[in-house]
C-alpha positions as a Markdown table, in Angstrom:
| # | Residue | x | y | z |
|---|---|---|---|---|
| 1 | Met | 120.6 | 32.1 | 66.0 |
| 2 | Thr | 122.8 | 29.3 | 64.9 |
| 3 | Gly | 125.2 | 27.3 | 67.1 |
| 4 | Gly | 127.9 | 29.8 | 66.2 |
| 5 | Gly | 125.9 | 32.8 | 67.5 |
| 6 | Gln | 125.3 | 34.2 | 64.0 |
| 7 | Asp | 122.0 | 35.2 | 62.7 |
| 8 | Arg | 120.6 | 32.8 | 60.1 |
| 9 | Pro | 119.3 | 34.6 | 57.0 |
| 10 | Ala | 115.6 | 34.3 | 56.6 |
| 11 | Ala | 114.6 | 31.8 | 54.0 |
| 12 | Arg | 112.2 | 32.3 | 51.1 |
| 13 | His | 109.8 | 29.6 | 50.2 |
| 14 | Leu | 109.2 | 28.3 | 46.7 |
| 15 | Leu | 106.2 | 26.1 | 46.0 |
| 16 | Val | 106.9 | 23.4 | 43.3 |
| 17 | Pro | 103.6 | 22.0 | 42.1 |
| 18 | Gly | 102.9 | 18.6 | 40.6 |
| 19 | Arg | 101.6 | 18.0 | 37.1 |
| 20 | Gly | 98.2 | 19.8 | 37.4 |
| 21 | Ile | 96.9 | 23.0 | 38.8 |
| 22 | Pro | 96.4 | 22.8 | 42.6 |
| 23 | Arg | 92.7 | 23.2 | 43.4 |
| 24 | Pro | 91.8 | 26.1 | 45.7 |
| 25 | Glu | 91.4 | 23.6 | 48.6 |
| 26 | His | 94.8 | 22.0 | 48.1 |
| 27 | Trp | 97.3 | 22.6 | 50.9 |
| 28 | Gln | 99.9 | 24.2 | 48.5 |
| 29 | Arg | 97.3 | 26.7 | 47.3 |
| 30 | Arg | 96.1 | 27.4 | 50.8 |
| 31 | Trp | 99.7 | 28.0 | 51.9 |
| 32 | Ala | 100.2 | 30.4 | 48.9 |
| 33 | Asp | 97.1 | 32.3 | 49.9 |
| 34 | Ala | 98.1 | 32.4 | 53.6 |
| 35 | His | 101.7 | 33.4 | 52.9 |
| 36 | Pro | 101.8 | 36.0 | 50.1 |
| 37 | Glu | 105.6 | 35.9 | 50.3 |
| 38 | Tyr | 105.6 | 32.3 | 49.1 |
| 39 | Arg | 106.3 | 32.0 | 45.3 |
| 40 | Trp | 105.3 | 29.4 | 42.8 |
| 41 | Ala | 107.9 | 27.8 | 40.6 |
| 42 | Pro | 106.7 | 27.8 | 37.9 |
| 43 | Tyr | 104.2 | 30.7 | 38.0 |
| 44 | Pro | 101.5 | 30.2 | 37.2 |
| 45 | Pro | 101.4 | 26.5 | 38.3 |
| 46 | Gly | 99.8 | 24.1 | 35.9 |
| 47 | Pro | 100.1 | 21.8 | 32.9 |
| 48 | Pro | 101.6 | 20.9 | 30.7 |
| 49 | Tyr | 104.3 | 19.1 | 32.7 |
| 50 | Thr | 107.6 | 19.1 | 30.8 |
| 51 | Val | 110.6 | 18.3 | 32.9 |
| 52 | Gln | 113.0 | 20.6 | 31.1 |
| 53 | Glu | 110.6 | 23.6 | 31.3 |
| 54 | Arg | 109.8 | 22.9 | 35.0 |
| 55 | Val | 113.5 | 22.6 | 35.9 |
| 56 | Ala | 114.2 | 25.8 | 34.0 |
| 57 | Ala | 111.4 | 27.6 | 35.9 |
| 58 | Leu | 112.6 | 26.3 | 39.2 |
| 59 | His | 116.2 | 27.4 | 38.4 |
| 60 | Glu | 115.0 | 30.9 | 37.5 |
| 61 | Ala | 113.0 | 31.1 | 40.8 |
| 62 | Val | 115.9 | 29.8 | 42.9 |
| 63 | Met | 118.4 | 32.2 | 41.2 |
| 64 | Ala | 116.1 | 35.2 | 41.4 |
| 65 | Asp | 117.4 | 36.1 | 44.9 |
| 66 | Thr | 120.5 | 35.3 | 47.0 |
| 67 | Ala | 118.4 | 34.5 | 50.1 |
| 68 | Pro | 118.3 | 30.8 | 50.8 |
| 69 | Ala | 115.2 | 29.0 | 49.5 |
| 70 | Val | 113.2 | 26.2 | 51.1 |
| 71 | Leu | 111.6 | 24.2 | 48.3 |
| 72 | Ile | 108.1 | 22.8 | 49.0 |
| 73 | Ala | 107.3 | 20.2 | 46.4 |
| 74 | His | 104.4 | 17.9 | 45.8 |
| 75 | Ser | 104.1 | 14.8 | 43.6 |
| 76 | Ala | 105.7 | 15.5 | 40.2 |
| 77 | Gly | 107.2 | 18.7 | 41.8 |
| 78 | Cys | 109.4 | 16.4 | 43.8 |
| 79 | Ile | 110.8 | 15.0 | 40.5 |
| 80 | Thr | 111.3 | 18.5 | 39.3 |
| 81 | Thr | 113.2 | 19.3 | 42.5 |
| 82 | Val | 115.6 | 16.3 | 42.3 |
| 83 | Ala | 116.1 | 16.9 | 38.6 |
| 84 | Trp | 117.0 | 20.5 | 39.3 |
| 85 | Ala | 119.5 | 19.5 | 42.0 |
| 86 | Ala | 121.1 | 17.0 | 39.7 |
| 87 | Arg | 121.8 | 19.8 | 37.1 |
| 88 | His | 122.2 | 23.0 | 39.1 |
| 89 | Val | 123.4 | 24.6 | 42.2 |
| 90 | Gly | 121.9 | 27.6 | 43.9 |
| 91 | Pro | 120.9 | 29.1 | 47.3 |
| 92 | Val | 118.7 | 26.3 | 48.6 |
| 93 | Arg | 118.6 | 25.6 | 52.3 |
| 94 | Ala | 116.3 | 22.7 | 52.3 |
| 95 | Ala | 113.4 | 20.8 | 50.6 |
| 96 | Leu | 110.1 | 19.3 | 51.7 |
| 97 | Leu | 109.3 | 16.5 | 49.2 |
| 98 | Val | 105.7 | 15.4 | 49.6 |
| 99 | Thr | 104.7 | 12.0 | 48.0 |
| 100 | Pro | 107.0 | 11.8 | 45.0 |
| 101 | Pro | 105.6 | 9.4 | 42.4 |
| 102 | Tyr | 107.7 | 6.3 | 41.9 |
| 103 | Ile | 109.2 | 6.1 | 38.4 |
| 104 | Asp | 110.8 | 2.7 | 37.6 |
| 105 | Pro | 114.5 | 3.3 | 36.6 |
| 106 | Leu | 114.0 | 0.9 | 33.7 |
| 107 | Trp | 110.9 | 2.7 | 32.3 |
| 108 | Ser | 111.1 | 4.7 | 29.1 |
| 109 | Pro | 108.4 | 6.6 | 27.3 |
| 110 | Gly | 106.7 | 5.2 | 24.2 |
| 111 | Pro | 107.5 | 6.4 | 20.7 |
| 112 | Asp | 104.5 | 8.7 | 20.6 |
| 113 | Arg | 105.6 | 10.8 | 23.6 |
| 114 | Pro | 108.6 | 13.1 | 23.6 |
| 115 | Ser | 111.0 | 11.9 | 26.3 |
| 116 | Asp | 111.1 | 15.2 | 28.1 |
| 117 | Ser | 107.3 | 15.5 | 28.4 |
| 118 | Val | 107.3 | 12.8 | 31.0 |
| 119 | Phe | 109.7 | 12.0 | 33.8 |
| 120 | Gly | 112.3 | 9.7 | 32.3 |
| 121 | Thr | 115.1 | 8.6 | 34.6 |
| 122 | Val | 114.8 | 10.1 | 38.1 |
| 123 | Pro | 118.1 | 11.2 | 39.6 |
| 124 | Arg | 119.1 | 9.0 | 42.6 |
| 125 | Glu | 122.1 | 11.0 | 44.0 |
| 126 | Pro | 122.1 | 12.5 | 47.5 |
| 127 | Leu | 120.6 | 16.0 | 47.5 |
| 128 | Pro | 123.1 | 18.7 | 48.6 |
| 129 | Phe | 120.6 | 20.3 | 51.1 |
| 130 | Arg | 118.6 | 19.0 | 54.0 |
| 131 | Thr | 115.5 | 17.2 | 52.8 |
| 132 | Ile | 112.4 | 15.7 | 54.4 |
| 133 | Leu | 110.5 | 13.2 | 52.3 |
| 134 | Val | 106.9 | 12.8 | 53.4 |
| 135 | Ala | 105.6 | 9.3 | 52.7 |
| 136 | Ser | 102.1 | 7.9 | 52.9 |
| 137 | Arg | 101.4 | 4.2 | 53.5 |
| 138 | Thr | 98.4 | 4.4 | 51.1 |
| 139 | Asp | 99.7 | 6.5 | 48.2 |
| 140 | Pro | 98.3 | 5.2 | 44.9 |
| 141 | Tyr | 101.6 | 6.0 | 43.0 |
| 142 | Thr | 104.3 | 4.9 | 45.4 |
| 143 | Thr | 104.7 | 2.1 | 47.9 |
| 144 | Phe | 106.1 | 2.8 | 51.3 |
| 145 | Ala | 109.2 | 0.7 | 50.4 |
| 146 | Gln | 109.7 | 2.9 | 47.3 |
| 147 | Phe | 109.4 | 6.0 | 49.4 |
| 148 | Glu | 112.1 | 4.5 | 51.7 |
| 149 | Gln | 114.4 | 3.8 | 48.8 |
| 150 | Tyr | 113.9 | 7.4 | 47.5 |
| 151 | Ala | 114.7 | 8.7 | 50.9 |
| 152 | Ala | 117.9 | 6.6 | 51.2 |
| 153 | Asp | 119.0 | 7.5 | 47.6 |
| 154 | Trp | 118.5 | 11.3 | 48.2 |
| 155 | Gly | 119.8 | 11.3 | 51.8 |
| 156 | Ala | 116.4 | 12.5 | 53.0 |
| 157 | Glu | 114.8 | 12.2 | 56.4 |
| 158 | Leu | 111.7 | 10.0 | 56.0 |
| 159 | His | 108.5 | 11.3 | 57.6 |
| 160 | Asp | 105.8 | 8.7 | 57.8 |
| 161 | Ala | 102.4 | 10.4 | 57.3 |
| 162 | Gly | 100.5 | 7.2 | 57.9 |
| 163 | Asp | 97.4 | 6.4 | 55.8 |
| 164 | Ala | 97.3 | 9.7 | 53.9 |
| 165 | Gly | 96.7 | 8.8 | 50.3 |
| 166 | His | 98.6 | 11.2 | 47.9 |
| 167 | Ile | 98.2 | 14.1 | 50.4 |
| 168 | Glu | 96.0 | 16.0 | 48.1 |
| 169 | Thr | 92.5 | 17.5 | 48.1 |
| 170 | Ala | 90.8 | 14.2 | 47.3 |
| 171 | Asp | 92.5 | 12.7 | 50.4 |
| 172 | Gly | 91.3 | 15.5 | 52.7 |
| 173 | Tyr | 94.3 | 17.8 | 52.5 |
| 174 | Gly | 93.2 | 21.2 | 52.4 |
| 175 | Pro | 94.6 | 22.2 | 55.8 |
| 176 | Trp | 97.7 | 20.3 | 56.6 |
| 177 | Pro | 99.2 | 21.5 | 60.0 |
| 178 | Asp | 101.8 | 18.6 | 60.1 |
| 179 | Gly | 103.2 | 19.9 | 56.8 |
| 180 | Glu | 103.4 | 23.4 | 58.1 |
| 181 | Arg | 105.4 | 22.1 | 61.1 |
| 182 | Leu | 107.8 | 20.3 | 58.8 |
| 183 | Val | 108.4 | 23.5 | 56.8 |
| 184 | Ala | 109.0 | 25.4 | 60.0 |
| 185 | Ala | 111.6 | 22.8 | 61.0 |
| 186 | Leu | 113.4 | 23.3 | 57.7 |
| 187 | Gly | 113.7 | 27.0 | 58.4 |
């Protein structure tokens, strides 16, 4: 029930993967296996990572239903999510952004790489839905100060995960009960 006494519609959950294919032990893969109602965007997850294609796949998944979505993004999937929000609107209730990689605003791809095959400029506008950004103090791709700046730019709540690496299989995340609690809080 919401404060107004009305039932809040059940949310659907969309898993937005990073650049690679999540290993079977990865927390996103475990959540997908434990919750058959969760959907991948894109499906199937995996390379190659092309921003335009990933944003299009996320848009298709968001618009596939009128029920509000909770986006659960990891790594490059966070960049997909904010790029989607900068270009589209749709029934999104909230997002969990887990360890987005920092992309310097002045960086540009070399001449041998198409600009859309890599990240390019990351949107920095506030997101139009509640967002929790999970930050690690020992992430190899992003400093804690860079996570703080992303959170400020996107209007996200910052969740300090401590010394958690990139919150992936190599860092011991398989099971990730704290993440499950954060998703439950987003509703």
